[in-house]
Every structure is written in C-alpha cells, then in structure tokens.
Backbone as ProteinMPNN parsed JSONL, in Angstrom:
{"seq_chain_A": "XXXXXXXXXXXXXXXXXXXXXXXXXXXXXXXXXXXXXXXXXXXXXXXXXXXXXXXXXXXXXXXXXXXXXXXXXXXXXXXXXXXXXXXXXXXXXXXXXXXXXXXXXXXXXXXXXXXXXXXXXXXXXXXXXXXXXXXXXXXXXXXXXXXXXXXXXXXXXXXXXXXXXXXXXXXXXXXXXXXXXXXXXX", "coords_chain_A": {"N_chain_A": [[-16.093, 5.004, 4.605], [-17.909, 6.428, 6.427], [-19.932, 8.879, 8.056], [-21.008, 9.292, 11.249], [-22.434, 11.463, 12.199], [-23.979, 12.364, 10.155], [-26.101, 10.712, 9.753], [-25.177, 8.217, 8.858], [-24.517, 8.647, 6.255], [-22.053, 9.35, 3.767], [-19.861, 12.215, 3.953], [-19.155, 13.414, 1.529], [-20.399, 12.723, -1.513], [-20.909, 11.167, -4.645], [-22.697, 9.556, -6.802], [-22.245, 7.075, -9.29], [-23.795, 5.48, -11.937], [-23.235, 2.231, -12.801], [-24.114, 0.866, -15.057], [-24.344, 2.861, -16.951], [-21.854, 3.475, -17.788], [-19.378, 3.393, -20.248], [-16.989, 1.756, -22.481], [-15.508, 3.783, -23.537], [-13.729, 6.493, -22.201], [-15.231, 8.752, -19.901], [-15.436, 12.078, -18.854], [-15.585, 13.192, -15.56], [-16.398, 15.692, -13.34], [-15.965, 16.774, -10.084], [-16.957, 18.692, -7.246], [-16.741, 19.823, -3.97], [-19.286, 21.228, -1.962], [-19.954, 23.953, 0.377], [-21.185, 22.88, 2.738], [-20.475, 20.165, 2.523], [-17.662, 20.382, 2.606], [-17.315, 21.355, 5.21], [-18.254, 19.148, 6.687], [-16.351, 17.235, 5.889], [-14.05, 18.385, 7.012], [-14.579, 18.037, 9.75], [-14.637, 15.209, 9.839], [-12.01, 14.549, 8.989], [-10.524, 15.788, 10.96], [-9.375, 18.341, 10.755], [-8.827, 21.935, 10.687], [-10.165, 23.392, 8.669], [-11.599, 22.851, 5.394], [-10.928, 24.3, 2.54], [-11.262, 23.954, -0.153], [-12.155, 21.404, -2.404], [-11.817, 19.431, -5.089], [-12.162, 17.421, -8.063], [-11.055, 15.935, -11.113], [-11.981, 13.432, -13.19], [-11.46, 10.493, -15.189], [-13.595, 8.129, -16.28], [-14.255, 4.786, -17.03], [-15.192, 1.57, -18.504], [-13.711, -1.458, -17.272], [-12.079, -4.308, -18.094], [-14.382, -7.034, -18.146], [-16.598, -6.596, -16.278], [-15.8, -4.536, -14.613], [-14.947, -1.208, -13.359], [-12.955, 1.575, -14.118], [-11.362, 4.292, -12.603], [-9.691, 7.193, -13.11], [-7.587, 10.027, -12.451], [-7.239, 13.303, -10.967], [-7.192, 14.598, -7.668], [-7.691, 17.577, -5.94], [-7.094, 19.724, -3.208], [-7.489, 22.198, -0.62], [-6.473, 22.667, 2.576], [-6.682, 23.554, 6.086], [-4.743, 23.145, 8.889], [-3.793, 22.592, 12.342], [-0.652, 23.635, 13.508], [1.773, 21.349, 14.696], [3.614, 22.194, 16.517], [3.278, 24.957, 17.248], [0.535, 25.335, 17.239], [-0.627, 27.123, 15.538], [-2.501, 28.114, 12.605], [-1.976, 26.181, 9.648], [-1.726, 26.21, 6.243], [-2.339, 23.852, 3.695], [-1.762, 22.332, 0.554], [-3.279, 19.854, -1.381], [-2.585, 17.527, -3.854], [-3.309, 14.94, -5.519], [-2.919, 11.918, -7.34], [-5.365, 9.802, -8.747], [-6.091, 6.435, -9.215], [-8.124, 4.049, -9.507], [-9.711, 0.897, -9.351], [-12.835, -0.653, -9.643], [-14.804, -3.443, -8.874], [-17.564, -5.76, -9.194], [-19.1, -7.079, -6.24], [-18.005, -10.259, -5.221], [-16.718, -10.844, -7.554], [-14.272, -12.562, -9.544], [-12.003, -11.113, -10.02], [-11.523, -9.651, -7.748], [-10.442, -11.266, -5.877], [-8.046, -12.211, -3.436], [-4.783, -13.154, -4.015], [-3.19, -16.204, -3.062], [-0.528, -18.224, -1.711], [0.678, -21.69, -1.779], [0.579, -22.356, 0.942], [-1.423, -20.818, 1.892], [-0.919, -18.186, 2.501], [-1.239, -14.68, 1.988], [-0.375, -13.089, -1.063], [1.1, -10.187, -1.636], [2.131, -7.403, -3.458], [3.97, -4.736, -2.556], [4.739, -2.665, -4.207], [3.166, -2.977, -6.352], [0.009, -2.754, -8.18], [-2.936, -1.493, -6.469], [-5.388, -3.549, -4.825], [-8.541, -4.238, -6.374], [-11.433, -2.271, -5.538], [-14.54, -3.282, -4.165], [-17.973, -3.21, -5.206], [-21.463, -2.987, -4.442], [-24.557, -3.732, -5.905], [-25.697, -1.449, -8.426], [-24.172, 0.865, -8.502], [-21.347, 3.053, -8.003], [-19.521, 5.005, -5.652], [-18.097, 7.806, -6.449], [-17.465, 10.141, -5.113], [-16.864, 9.388, -2.468], [-14.531, 7.892, -2.945], [-12.827, 9.908, -3.945], [-12.67, 11.578, -1.669], [-11.399, 9.79, 0.099], [-8.869, 9.426, -1.134], [-7.905, 12.04, -0.932], [-7.852, 12.309, 1.864], [-5.862, 10.467, 2.557], [-3.627, 11.83, 1.798], [-3.196, 13.829, 3.606], [-1.053, 15.602, 5.719], [0.115, 14.171, 8.623], [1.515, 15.456, 10.621], [1.585, 18.48, 10.572], [3.606, 21.352, 10.129], [4.367, 24.667, 10.845], [6.219, 26.924, 8.827], [9.54, 27.287, 9.826], [8.993, 26.66, 12.476], [10.045, 24.897, 15.313], [10.821, 22.259, 17.587], [11.961, 23.038, 20.803], [15.007, 22.205, 22.506], [14.438, 19.606, 24.69], [14.649, 19.126, 28.085], [14.635, 16.968, 30.717], [13.842, 17.148, 34.194], [16.229, 15.99, 36.283], [16.801, 15.993, 38.861], [19.303, 16.811, 39.319], [19.708, 19.457, 38.756], [19.488, 21.435, 35.761], [20.922, 20.009, 33.96], [21.665, 18.104, 31.086], [20.759, 14.695, 30.902], [23.041, 11.943, 30.769], [23.27, 9.732, 28.024], [24.326, 7.342, 28.648], [23.813, 6.894, 31.28], [21.998, 4.984, 32.145], [23.438, 2.673, 32.11], [25.069, 2.603, 34.291], [24.457, 1.027, 36.542], [24.663, -1.493, 35.601], [26.019, -4.673, 35.603], [28.679, -6.803, 34.757], [28.408, -10.231, 34.261]], "CA_chain_A": [[-15.891, 6.33, 5.121], [-19.228, 6.917, 6.803], [-19.908, 9.85, 9.142], [-22.152, 9.026, 12.105], [-23.183, 12.692, 12.433], [-24.825, 12.641, 8.992], [-27.04, 9.604, 9.601], [-24.568, 7.109, 8.142], [-24.208, 9.05, 4.895], [-20.715, 9.932, 3.65], [-19.94, 13.67, 3.839], [-19.0, 13.818, 0.129], [-20.879, 11.577, -2.267], [-21.314, 11.376, -6.033], [-22.966, 8.203, -7.275], [-22.161, 6.798, -10.717], [-24.491, 4.248, -12.335], [-22.311, 1.363, -13.526], [-24.698, 0.531, -16.351], [-24.223, 3.994, -17.87], [-20.436, 3.705, -18.085], [-18.97, 2.628, -21.427], [-15.549, 1.516, -22.634], [-14.891, 5.075, -23.834], [-13.652, 7.298, -20.976], [-16.099, 9.905, -19.719], [-14.88, 12.988, -17.854], [-16.48, 13.528, -14.447], [-15.82, 16.735, -12.489], [-16.623, 16.847, -8.78], [-16.521, 19.777, -6.374], [-17.472, 19.801, -2.697], [-19.88, 22.508, -1.563], [-19.573, 24.409, 1.713], [-21.649, 21.918, 3.75], [-19.651, 18.959, 2.39], [-16.305, 20.698, 3.087], [-17.378, 21.425, 6.676], [-18.37, 17.767, 7.184], [-15.046, 16.596, 5.682], [-13.116, 18.933, 8.002], [-14.846, 17.332, 11.016], [-14.24, 13.814, 9.676], [-10.555, 14.473, 8.886], [-9.874, 16.389, 12.132], [-8.614, 19.527, 10.372], [-9.568, 23.147, 11.017], [-11.106, 23.681, 7.588], [-11.332, 22.418, 4.026], [-11.31, 25.456, 1.742], [-11.548, 23.559, -1.524], [-11.958, 19.997, -2.752], [-12.38, 19.138, -6.404], [-11.475, 16.356, -8.793], [-11.409, 15.675, -12.503], [-11.777, 11.994, -13.343], [-11.821, 9.777, -16.406], [-14.242, 6.896, -15.827], [-14.608, 3.891, -18.13], [-15.253, 0.139, -18.199], [-12.434, -2.144, -17.126], [-12.335, -5.736, -18.336], [-15.785, -7.309, -18.466], [-17.606, -5.991, -15.415], [-15.195, -3.571, -13.709], [-14.93, 0.22, -13.679], [-11.681, 2.204, -13.771], [-11.486, 5.724, -12.365], [-8.37, 7.818, -13.05], [-7.631, 11.483, -12.492], [-6.55, 14.026, -9.901], [-7.974, 15.286, -6.643], [-6.976, 18.723, -5.377], [-7.769, 20.294, -2.05], [-6.757, 23.154, 0.226], [-6.937, 22.465, 3.949], [-5.997, 24.282, 7.15], [-4.547, 22.306, 10.067], [-3.049, 23.224, 13.428], [0.766, 23.275, 13.578], [2.032, 20.465, 15.832], [4.517, 22.869, 17.446], [2.754, 26.233, 17.746], [-0.919, 25.276, 17.125], [-1.08, 28.136, 14.596], [-3.033, 27.511, 11.375], [-1.045, 25.869, 8.56], [-2.432, 25.869, 5.01], [-1.697, 22.793, 2.908], [-2.389, 21.987, -0.721], [-3.25, 18.429, -1.724], [-2.687, 17.265, -5.293], [-3.095, 13.494, -5.567], [-3.377, 11.158, -8.5], [-6.293, 8.708, -8.441], [-6.206, 5.347, -10.184], [-8.843, 3.054, -8.712], [-10.546, -0.054, -10.086], [-13.972, -1.17, -8.894], [-15.394, -4.647, -9.444], [-18.733, -6.188, -8.423], [-18.874, -7.989, -5.112], [-17.979, -11.652, -5.641], [-15.973, -10.994, -8.807], [-12.987, -13.269, -9.46], [-10.94, -10.111, -10.088], [-11.306, -9.075, -6.423], [-9.877, -12.268, -4.974], [-6.662, -12.028, -3.01], [-3.966, -14.311, -4.391], [-2.489, -16.856, -1.957], [0.394, -19.285, -2.134], [0.241, -23.035, -1.377], [0.334, -22.443, 2.378], [-2.566, -19.976, 2.226], [-0.515, -16.823, 2.827], [-1.558, -13.711, 0.944], [0.734, -12.576, -1.848], [0.871, -8.783, -1.936], [3.294, -6.671, -3.95], [3.814, -3.365, -2.077], [4.947, -1.722, -5.311], [2.219, -3.315, -7.412], [-1.261, -2.019, -8.13], [-3.832, -1.787, -5.358], [-6.469, -4.489, -5.114], [-9.763, -3.522, -6.745], [-12.494, -2.06, -4.554], [-15.767, -3.944, -4.595], [-19.212, -2.444, -5.039], [-22.687, -3.774, -4.386], [-25.622, -3.091, -6.666], [-25.339, -0.917, -9.737], [-23.562, 2.193, -8.386], [-20.121, 3.27, -7.227], [-19.52, 6.362, -5.122], [-16.85, 8.489, -6.811], [-17.191, 11.147, -4.084], [-16.187, 8.721, -1.35], [-13.173, 7.557, -3.393], [-12.078, 11.168, -4.004], [-12.419, 11.997, -0.285], [-10.414, 8.881, 0.689], [-7.548, 9.743, -1.674], [-7.489, 13.313, -0.33], [-7.553, 12.073, 3.283], [-4.579, 9.766, 2.675], [-2.541, 12.762, 1.496], [-3.085, 14.838, 4.663], [0.151, 15.5, 6.545], [-0.304, 13.928, 10.007], [2.271, 16.326, 11.519], [1.859, 19.737, 9.877], [4.48, 22.253, 10.881], [4.495, 26.008, 10.271], [7.594, 27.189, 8.388], [10.415, 27.826, 10.863], [8.642, 26.163, 13.809], [10.866, 23.757, 15.72], [10.768, 21.923, 19.0], [13.159, 23.429, 21.546], [15.601, 21.058, 23.198], [13.665, 19.25, 25.88], [15.488, 18.547, 29.132], [13.847, 16.539, 31.859], [14.452, 17.437, 35.492], [16.798, 14.754, 36.799], [17.163, 16.189, 40.256], [20.68, 17.3, 39.321], [19.704, 20.731, 38.05], [18.983, 21.368, 34.394], [21.929, 19.389, 33.111], [21.145, 17.038, 30.235], [21.22, 13.387, 31.371], [23.9, 11.2, 29.856], [22.582, 8.567, 27.477], [24.944, 6.139, 29.216], [23.487, 6.827, 32.704], [21.274, 3.747, 32.438], [24.393, 1.567, 32.171], [25.918, 2.692, 35.5], [24.165, -0.063, 37.488], [24.781, -2.74, 34.878], [27.227, -5.411, 36.001], [29.011, -7.926, 33.9], [28.361, -11.477, 35.059]], "C_chain_A": [[-17.258, 6.931, 5.436], [-19.077, 7.854, 7.993], [-21.168, 9.661, 9.967], [-23.009, 10.262, 12.319], [-24.099, 13.031, 11.266], [-25.766, 11.463, 8.729], [-26.486, 8.452, 8.795], [-24.228, 7.432, 6.702], [-22.794, 9.63, 4.835], [-20.826, 11.447, 3.457], [-19.804, 14.178, 2.403], [-19.338, 12.608, -0.722], [-21.26, 12.0, -3.675], [-21.455, 9.988, -6.643], [-22.9, 8.129, -8.803], [-22.87, 5.483, -10.989], [-23.552, 3.438, -13.217], [-22.834, 1.047, -14.922], [-24.568, 1.636, -17.388], [-22.787, 4.253, -18.301], [-20.016, 2.802, -19.237], [-17.461, 2.414, -21.438], [-14.812, 2.801, -22.961], [-14.885, 5.937, -22.575], [-14.58, 8.51, -21.014], [-15.475, 10.768, -18.636], [-15.953, 13.33, -16.833], [-15.754, 14.553, -13.589], [-16.65, 16.828, -11.209], [-16.086, 18.035, -8.005], [-17.386, 19.765, -5.128], [-18.034, 21.186, -2.404], [-19.515, 22.817, -0.112], [-19.965, 23.394, 2.794], [-20.785, 20.644, 3.722], [-18.231, 19.204, 2.9], [-16.264, 20.791, 4.606], [-17.461, 20.026, 7.286], [-17.052, 17.019, 7.011], [-14.029, 17.095, 6.688], [-13.318, 18.252, 9.356], [-14.348, 15.893, 10.948], [-12.722, 13.665, 9.697], [-9.832, 15.07, 10.086], [-8.97, 17.556, 11.764], [-9.47, 20.751, 10.677], [-10.57, 23.515, 9.932], [-10.643, 23.051, 6.284], [-11.849, 23.559, 3.146], [-11.716, 25.097, 0.333], [-11.323, 22.058, -1.639], [-12.626, 19.788, -4.099], [-11.538, 18.068, -7.087], [-11.961, 16.335, -10.229], [-11.005, 14.24, -12.787], [-12.142, 11.529, -14.748], [-12.354, 8.423, -15.943], [-14.616, 6.07, -17.056], [-14.676, 2.442, -17.644], [-13.848, -0.422, -18.107], [-12.726, -3.64, -17.168], [-13.832, -5.933, -18.553], [-16.767, -6.515, -17.6], [-17.039, -4.967, -14.431], [-15.283, -2.142, -14.226], [-13.57, 0.766, -13.244], [-11.894, 3.713, -13.686], [-10.077, 6.289, -12.198], [-8.533, 9.321, -13.094], [-6.841, 12.086, -11.35], [-7.574, 14.598, -8.928], [-7.089, 16.401, -6.09], [-7.799, 19.29, -4.238], [-6.863, 21.307, -1.371], [-7.347, 23.006, 1.623], [-6.138, 23.342, 4.902], [-5.966, 23.358, 8.358], [-3.839, 23.119, 11.134], [-1.609, 22.715, 13.417], [1.002, 22.421, 14.824], [2.942, 21.105, 16.874], [3.842, 24.072, 18.081], [1.232, 26.285, 17.824], [-1.484, 26.388, 16.242], [-1.604, 27.444, 13.343], [-1.942, 27.328, 10.315], [-1.886, 25.477, 7.344], [-1.638, 24.822, 4.247], [-2.485, 22.587, 1.623], [-2.21, 20.497, -0.964], [-3.431, 18.321, -3.23], [-2.305, 15.799, -5.479], [-3.641, 12.89, -6.836], [-4.278, 10.028, -8.015], [-6.226, 7.698, -9.574], [-6.809, 4.176, -9.422], [-9.709, 2.194, -9.618], [-11.622, -0.574, -9.139], [-14.509, -2.391, -9.625], [-16.595, -5.046, -8.595], [-18.334, -7.14, -7.294], [-18.957, -9.426, -5.616], [-17.225, -11.891, -6.937], [-14.662, -11.736, -8.572], [-11.82, -12.29, -9.448], [-10.624, -9.491, -8.728], [-10.679, -10.057, -5.443], [-8.418, -11.967, -4.667], [-5.901, -13.307, -3.339], [-3.254, -14.862, -3.151], [-1.538, -17.902, -2.527], [-0.122, -20.626, -1.624], [-0.104, -23.129, 0.101], [-0.837, -21.557, 2.818], [-2.201, -18.552, 2.592], [-0.813, -15.903, 1.654], [-0.28, -13.257, 0.243], [0.409, -11.143, -2.24], [2.171, -8.145, -2.381], [3.132, -5.224, -3.507], [4.005, -2.32, -3.163], [3.969, -1.954, -6.455], [0.942, -2.507, -7.287], [-2.081, -2.416, -6.908], [-4.861, -2.821, -5.793], [-7.712, -3.693, -5.508], [-10.698, -3.365, -5.546], [-13.728, -2.791, -5.063], [-16.957, -3.009, -4.396], [-20.385, -3.408, -5.064], [-23.76, -3.024, -5.17], [-25.109, -2.564, -7.994], [-24.713, 0.478, -9.676], [-22.224, 2.122, -7.652], [-20.154, 4.722, -6.776], [-18.165, 7.009, -5.392], [-16.475, 9.531, -5.764], [-16.452, 10.562, -2.9], [-14.748, 8.389, -1.731], [-12.298, 8.807, -3.435], [-11.718, 11.626, -2.589], [-11.375, 11.1, 0.385], [-9.006, 9.172, 0.176], [-7.026, 11.056, -1.101], [-7.087, 13.106, 1.124], [-6.203, 11.386, 3.472], [-3.391, 10.697, 2.442], [-2.355, 13.824, 2.576], [-1.843, 14.564, 5.506], [-0.27, 15.283, 8.0], [0.4, 14.84, 11.014], [2.599, 17.646, 10.824], [2.685, 20.676, 10.754], [4.584, 23.576, 10.134], [5.959, 26.236, 9.911], [8.389, 27.849, 9.515], [10.107, 27.348, 12.275], [9.476, 24.926, 14.117], [10.673, 23.51, 17.202], [12.063, 22.381, 19.652], [13.72, 22.18, 22.201], [14.836, 20.826, 24.491], [14.595, 18.563, 26.868], [14.592, 18.209, 30.306], [14.589, 16.881, 33.141], [14.92, 16.116, 36.09], [17.137, 14.848, 38.272], [18.586, 16.711, 40.39], [20.759, 18.652, 38.611], [19.144, 20.534, 36.657], [19.983, 20.764, 33.43], [21.306, 18.225, 32.343], [21.648, 15.687, 30.736], [22.071, 12.698, 30.297], [23.129, 10.017, 29.302], [23.136, 7.261, 28.033], [24.609, 5.965, 30.691], [22.761, 5.534, 33.061], [22.218, 2.56, 32.58], [25.195, 1.549, 33.472], [25.671, 1.542, 36.476], [24.287, -1.433, 36.831], [26.083, -3.415, 35.256], [27.433, -6.569, 35.062], [29.022, -9.195, 34.75], [29.382, -12.45, 34.59]], "O_chain_A": [[-17.698, 7.857, 4.756], [-18.206, 7.657, 8.84], [-22.275, 9.844, 9.461], [-24.202, 10.134, 12.596], [-24.932, 13.928, 11.396], [-26.18, 11.249, 7.59], [-27.243, 7.767, 8.109], [-23.701, 6.578, 5.989], [-22.379, 10.331, 5.758], [-21.793, 11.916, 2.856], [-20.289, 15.265, 2.09], [-18.653, 11.587, -0.663], [-21.858, 13.057, -3.878], [-20.463, 9.33, -6.958], [-23.421, 8.992, -9.509], [-22.579, 4.476, -10.343], [-23.122, 3.913, -14.268], [-22.053, 0.971, -15.87], [-24.673, 1.371, -18.586], [-22.533, 5.157, -19.096], [-20.263, 1.596, -19.212], [-16.752, 2.836, -20.525], [-13.615, 2.909, -22.694], [-15.927, 6.101, -21.94], [-14.693, 9.196, -22.031], [-15.032, 10.252, -17.609], [-17.073, 13.704, -17.182], [-14.625, 14.318, -13.157], [-17.874, 16.946, -11.252], [-14.901, 18.354, -8.091], [-18.613, 19.706, -5.213], [-17.347, 22.193, -2.574], [-18.841, 22.023, 0.545], [-19.158, 23.085, 3.67], [-20.414, 20.116, 4.77], [-17.653, 18.336, 3.554], [-15.294, 20.357, 5.228], [-16.808, 19.75, 8.292], [-16.667, 16.247, 7.888], [-13.217, 16.31, 7.178], [-12.345, 17.924, 10.036], [-13.712, 15.408, 11.884], [-12.197, 12.76, 10.345], [-8.624, 14.874, 10.22], [-7.921, 17.75, 12.38], [-10.676, 20.638, 10.896], [-11.698, 23.906, 10.234], [-9.463, 22.759, 6.096], [-13.057, 23.759, 3.022], [-12.439, 25.853, -0.316], [-10.399, 21.514, -1.034], [-13.839, 19.946, -4.239], [-10.378, 17.84, -6.743], [-13.108, 16.668, -10.526], [-9.839, 13.871, -12.644], [-13.016, 12.097, -15.403], [-11.64, 7.662, -15.289], [-15.215, 6.583, -18.002], [-14.273, 2.129, -16.523], [-12.921, 0.055, -18.761], [-13.515, -4.16, -16.379], [-14.484, -5.048, -19.109], [-17.658, -5.843, -18.12], [-17.738, -4.568, -13.499], [-15.645, -1.902, -15.377], [-13.089, 0.465, -12.151], [-12.509, 4.326, -14.559], [-9.356, 5.919, -11.272], [-9.48, 9.84, -13.687], [-5.904, 11.481, -10.829], [-8.664, 15.02, -9.313], [-5.907, 16.201, -5.811], [-9.028, 19.332, -4.292], [-5.642, 21.28, -1.524], [-8.546, 23.19, 1.833], [-5.053, 23.815, 4.565], [-6.997, 22.851, 8.801], [-3.341, 24.212, 10.861], [-1.372, 21.51, 13.328], [0.484, 22.737, 15.895], [3.033, 20.612, 17.998], [3.827, 24.206, 19.305], [0.69, 27.21, 18.428], [-2.7, 26.578, 16.2], [-1.204, 26.319, 13.042], [-1.101, 28.204, 10.114], [-2.665, 24.526, 7.405], [-0.412, 24.898, 4.163], [-3.714, 22.658, 1.611], [-1.123, 19.951, -0.776], [-4.32, 18.948, -3.806], [-1.126, 15.462, -5.583], [-4.688, 13.295, -7.341], [-3.996, 9.38, -7.007], [-6.296, 8.06, -10.748], [-6.098, 3.408, -8.774], [-10.359, 2.695, -10.535], [-11.349, -0.893, -7.982], [-14.653, -2.379, -10.848], [-16.652, -4.715, -7.41], [-17.365, -7.893, -7.395], [-19.877, -9.772, -6.357], [-17.105, -13.035, -7.376], [-14.018, -11.564, -7.537], [-10.755, -12.607, -8.917], [-9.573, -8.871, -8.563], [-10.415, -9.701, -4.294], [-7.661, -11.525, -5.532], [-6.329, -14.405, -2.983], [-2.778, -14.104, -2.306], [-1.705, -18.392, -3.644], [-1.231, -20.703, -1.096], [-0.985, -23.9, 0.481], [-1.199, -21.552, 3.995], [-3.08, -17.773, 2.959], [-0.665, -16.279, 0.491], [0.758, -13.066, 0.877], [-0.458, -10.908, -3.082], [3.205, -8.331, -1.74], [2.252, -4.53, -4.016], [3.488, -1.208, -3.053], [3.957, -1.195, -7.424], [0.811, -1.672, -6.392], [-1.945, -3.52, -6.38], [-5.167, -2.95, -6.979], [-7.909, -2.581, -5.018], [-10.743, -4.217, -4.659], [-13.93, -2.901, -6.272], [-16.942, -2.135, -3.53], [-20.307, -4.497, -5.632], [-23.844, -1.799, -5.09], [-24.214, -3.144, -8.609], [-24.716, 1.2, -10.673], [-22.001, 1.258, -6.803], [-20.745, 5.572, -7.442], [-17.204, 6.789, -4.654], [-15.289, 9.782, -5.545], [-15.516, 11.173, -2.383], [-13.838, 8.584, -0.926], [-11.146, 8.767, -3.003], [-10.578, 12.021, -2.34], [-10.551, 11.589, 1.157], [-8.051, 9.168, 0.953], [-5.835, 11.176, -0.815], [-6.088, 13.667, 1.573], [-5.481, 11.679, 4.426], [-2.271, 10.384, 2.846], [-1.442, 14.643, 2.474], [-1.614, 13.439, 5.95], [-0.953, 16.138, 8.564], [-0.067, 14.983, 12.144], [3.762, 17.908, 10.518], [2.475, 20.77, 11.964], [4.858, 23.6, 8.934], [6.847, 25.779, 10.63], [7.955, 28.85, 10.086], [10.89, 27.606, 13.189], [9.598, 24.023, 13.289], [10.398, 24.43, 17.972], [13.146, 22.142, 19.117], [12.996, 21.21, 22.426], [14.621, 21.747, 25.278], [15.241, 17.564, 26.55], [13.876, 19.067, 30.823], [15.82, 16.902, 33.169], [14.112, 15.232, 36.372], [17.684, 13.916, 38.861], [19.019, 17.023, 41.499], [21.75, 18.956, 37.949], [18.411, 19.578, 36.402], [19.901, 20.983, 32.221], [20.517, 17.458, 32.894], [22.846, 15.536, 30.974], [21.845, 12.855, 29.097], [22.399, 9.359, 30.044], [22.511, 6.207, 27.911], [25.06, 5.001, 31.31], [22.902, 5.041, 34.18], [21.821, 1.531, 33.125], [25.923, 0.591, 33.734], [26.596, 1.125, 37.171], [24.027, -2.445, 37.483], [27.141, -2.786, 35.229], [26.485, -7.225, 34.63], [29.592, -9.21, 35.84], [29.489, -13.546, 35.14]]}, "name": "protein", "num_of_chains": 1, "seq": "XXXXXXXXXXXXXXXXXXXXXXXXXXXXXXXXXXXXXXXXXXXXXXXXXXXXXXXXXXXXXXXXXXXXXXXXXXXXXXXXXXXXXXXXXXXXXXXXXXXXXXXXXXXXXXXXXXXXXXXXXXXXXXXXXXXXXXXXXXXXXXXXXXXXXXXXXXXXXXXXXXXXXXXXXXXXXXXXXXXXXXXXXX"}
C-alpha cells in the first residue's frame, strides 16, 4: 500500500521492531494525524477521513512470527452513488494478522499432488511476510480499514428512479421478450 505522491512512503506508518516483541501481548495504540488522514482519503478515493485509530495486542507467534490482534475504527465521508451528496460511514473492523519472516516455512502455500493451491475460504488468512527486523502496523491497520469501505455508499432514502431507454416507440418500457421476436426455431 504505497502512495506515489509521498515518495513511495505509505500514508500511515507505524514500525514495530520484531526483536522487541515478546510472547506476552503488548498493547499498541495508533491514531492517524491530520496529514495522514488527508493522504489516506486521497489513496482510498473518499472525500475525507475524519478519524482513524486502532488498539492492538502484539505478541510473538510460534518461533519467529508476530501476531497482531485488535480493532481498527474510522469515520469517513464518501459521495453517495445516487445523489453525490456526502455520506458519513463508521468503520469498526477486527484485525487478526500474522507476520512471518520472508522465506519462513510458515508462509508457504500448501499444494496438492497436482500442484494446485489448497485454500480454505473460511479458514485463516495466510501469514504476511516481512523483510528485515520490522513490521509496519500502520500499513496493516490502513489495509483493514480500506477493505471495510463500502464501494457503493448510498444516502438514506436515495434510490435510483426507474430507467427507461428510448426505444423509438415513445417512453414505453421495452418488453424483456422483445429480443426473442426474431428468433426462429430450426
């Protein structure tokens, strides 16, 4: 999730040193400042991000992995798909993400005998990999918030009016069976 307008830097970043994380969960609280919220609004294609914060529990997972659990909350404003008026939305998403070092056996995708990937859509997500000795909790929080954005926000009570195409026969609604009139049985 890199933003080209910020020189390749993610708009919301909070680096955690892997070596400083123990088996006992540590609480990490993140909150985006005004500049970060403005950059996220541009990245996400929304009118504004009024708030973005998260409370996470971070601890070691297995031998060399890191587990990050918690909640991300945000308040965004988008344009209604019907009226283009501003629509406020609240995001409240649960985060449960595992990070493992690049090249770890835990990050391998399981395959069957024929080489096809075995993925359980209801199972846990595959671990994310990291390089070096840091993971970016800010990027993970921003990604979870972005996945929760409604792609078709609609203001309460807004509805599309019945759309009738001009068929050359006035404003009468075309029959759904009109395409069959030239069909002949062979």
